[in-house]
Phi, psi and omega in degrees: 000133173251151183232140173237100184262356170283112191293136167276163182291311189220127169250128179247130181251112179117122185255029170281189185296326180296310181294319180297313181295318180297313180295320180299311182291325177296319178294323177300330180278004177089013179278153169278128190230145169222125180248132182240126177240127185290329183269173176278000188261159178248133171094007179061234182272000173274099185217163182219136172251129178248115182239096185064238180260024175245144181234120180241123180266128167267145185087218184296135176272338176201172183229132171283132184286137174220170180302312182295320178299312180297322179295317180297316179300315180293314182296329180276357179075034187251012184304319183289341182272348182282135175235135177283143174292153180300148183305323182291343182288355175289342182271131173245157181237155173238131180269120180206140176064029176083009178209168180270135177240138175297130179291132178300141183242007180196164175304326181292313180289339175295321179292328184270356187294145175280358179286339185244142177284165176303323179294318179295326179289323175297320177297322178295319181293341177280354186305318181299344183259002179281135181292152177292153175278148176257002182287146176293322180216152184210143179289157176301317181298314181295319180298309184292316179298319181293319187272321187230357174102164185290329181294318177296322177299309187288324189259345181235304188284314181302317176301320180287332173296320173299322180291320183279313191239352192050039191243185181252116181298339178283347180249331183291140177277126181294323183286338178265319184277321180227069188298334182292323178297317178296323179292321178302316179295317184294316187271324186252347185076006184195135176285331178291314178297318180297317180295320180291321178295320179295322178297317179295320179295320179294324181293328183269349181281149176297142181272100180273348182078005183219054179298145176283152177265157170216168186299324182292341181253019188233129171246110180238092188269111175151229192242161181013285164244021186275077186267148174286358180138184182228106191229161184276142173291147183296337181270355188222033185278124174293166184290330179263137177300139178284137179288130179238135186225166169221195179236135181301125179089358179126146187286347177289356174304323182295301182294326181292326177291317178299318179296320179295323178293329178282333176059230183289354176280357178244121182238125174266171184054036181232102184264125174278113186268335183204154181218130179210167181281135175231093184062234180274353183249186178245147178238143181233149170253118185245127177261120181227195182300322186264018180103194181278145179221138175257130185231137178253136180224147176289325177221146178236132175248119177265108184243044180256172168301162188301320182297316179294324176297321179299318180297322180287332184263359187305313182280328183283314183215084184298330178295315177295321179297319179298317179294322179295319180295337181281352179275118186275141175231105180284164174279137175226141180243139174242136178228123178264126183236142176244140179227152169298135183301325182289347180272355184265129187261009175234159177289127178268077189235036180201192182282328183148199182218158175234135178282137173287161175298141179080009182275354180081011180268140173272331186285156176280326182174175182215131177256135177267084187299316184290342174284334179275311187229119187293340185276001185282343178196169177298158185294342180265013180234165171238130176246129181231157173237127185252143182242135178225163176101222182086183185299321186274358179221063184292341181292341178301330182297333184260359180273154182286163177300320182295318179297316181294322178296321178295318179296315181300314181296317182300315181290316181294319180297323178294313184289317187264004177054056183264133182244030179220156177286151181273162162259119178281112184275318183195159173221145181225130181238118183249106183292327176239093187268215188300130179296142181267118177274065186283171178311135183089003183297321180298321178292323177297318178296324178294321177295322177294314179299319180298317178294317180292335179296339178268001179232076186297344180266359183243134181229149174252147180210113182183175187281359178265003187258300186249345183156151187275348186283158178300313178301324178293321177296319179294319179298318178293320178299320178295319179296315181295316181299328179283343183263357185288142179288152173275000000 
């Protein structure tokens, strides 16, 4: 065992985007930093497989631009590597009734959508006259059914819940998972009035090109950070399309560049096994290639999934650890498939599609990668990424890669009218995917905050705190890096 008792300024535990961004910005401020990642990988679920002239991204397929995201890209010297998604990729589709329907992007197009019957639209138009709820917390399903009816839930909201959280709308908390919808009811008495007022405000605001993201405007379909992209909900779409970007050559360019900037301050295959107080500082036991090492740090940032954070905090703050363990992370699988372009029977003119409830689909959704970024496959092919699993399909975790690939192809071929076999480009299996902001999540966060308030040298940074999207994680990492003690 080797020991380093000369304290470093900041130790970061976890090498996903949250930990990398936090450590990177802390080092930029002149702090001594050490980042430890238990696995051999860099970037958590932001990863890329390159198979010949095909590029398959695991994790986020694209990123919604925000101020913090743009700052990180600029500070890391990555401006030239950013590529904008194609204009048509702003359109998403919902599969219902045997065909694809354009997802509504405003209250007006919601009224005109072919996804809803005349009766369902009349129920929707009654929404401004529905009384406010007096409940402290309410599930997304109960909220939507109460305000706009079951058809909107099944054909619009439930698909987007699968896109954002791979979750169950009957369990997710509306005030935690989609706080803007809850705010619209609270402030305006109506989500339709609130959305229209927000649209007018967005139209009159100066276009800085760097709008901030929020959960109500984010569709992140996939795992931990494995999003199918980051897209606006139909009930909360600003008047200007949100800029969506990726990275030339694959999205792992972002975490790999951050890791390169950290250099020897980033160590993989280094598991932090224990954390305890050492006088005014914190001490860690790290298991690495050369055995166990004890390291002292003035501040520690835990940027792991909630379960791993709970294990580290168990002895220090058992109440916070208990709340962290209660945050569920379902398994999600991503499969990238390539097809000859001529074998596809629908126009590939959007971001992808989400199946409505009752559509007979096993998959959570499908992203049309080559429609977003031309470099993802040759011009005579179409490359898509399919998502399976989540809270409502836990059996996906136990199925083989071959079985899941067959299921993915069967559903995609039906929706996209494909008459050719796929080439399986890559597969990604995330055992602990997107955290579920289920009922009681706000109370769990308060318990975590209460425990951390007694540990001024310990900070949490992750997708279970402020929002699951990459821009939200980056924004929190910037905030934490600025609050660390010297």
